[in-house]
C-alpha positions as CSV (number, residue, x, y, z in Angstrom):
1,M,45.1,-35.1,3.4
2,I,44.2,-38.5,4.9
3,E,47.5,-40.0,3.9
4,S,49.3,-37.2,5.7
5,Q,47.8,-38.3,9.0
6,P,49.9,-40.5,11.4
7,D,49.1,-44.2,11.3
8,D,47.6,-44.0,14.8
9,A,45.2,-41.1,14.0
10,S,41.8,-41.8,15.3
11,Y,38.6,-41.5,13.3
12,D,37.6,-38.4,15.2
13,E,41.0,-36.7,14.5
14,I,40.7,-37.5,10.8
15,M,37.1,-36.2,10.6
16,R,38.2,-33.0,12.4
17,E,41.0,-32.5,9.8
18,L,38.6,-33.1,6.9
19,A,36.0,-30.7,8.4
20,F,38.8,-28.0,8.9
21,E,40.0,-28.4,5.3
22,R,36.5,-28.1,4.0
23,M,35.9,-24.9,6.0
24,I,39.1,-23.4,4.5
25,E,38.1,-24.4,1.0
26,R,34.6,-22.8,1.5
27,G,36.2,-19.6,2.9
28,M,38.6,-19.3,0.0
29,E,35.8,-19.9,-2.5
30,D,33.6,-17.2,-0.8
31,S,36.6,-14.8,-1.0
32,R,37.2,-15.5,-4.7
33,L,33.5,-15.0,-5.5
34,G,33.4,-11.7,-3.5
35,R,31.1,-13.1,-0.8
36,I,32.7,-11.1,1.9
37,I,31.8,-8.3,4.3
38,K,33.9,-5.5,5.7
39,D,35.0,-5.6,9.4
40,E,32.7,-2.7,10.4
41,E,29.7,-4.6,9.0
42,L,30.7,-7.7,10.9
43,K,31.1,-5.7,14.1
44,A,27.7,-4.2,13.6
45,R,26.1,-7.6,13.1
46,I,27.7,-9.1,16.2
47,H,26.7,-6.1,18.2
48,A,23.1,-6.6,17.0
49,W,23.1,-10.2,18.1
50,W,24.1,-9.2,21.7
51,K,21.0,-7.1,22.1
């Protein structure tokens, strides 16, 4: 991933890309392991936070 960045990429840009890639990897792993919730459950949780 780092090698695919332009030569003039800043440290912050590279760190942002690494963090984004890690978030995607974690989400894919959660999905594979069944650690997901249905849309309705998510909506209910968000609604509860707004109270």
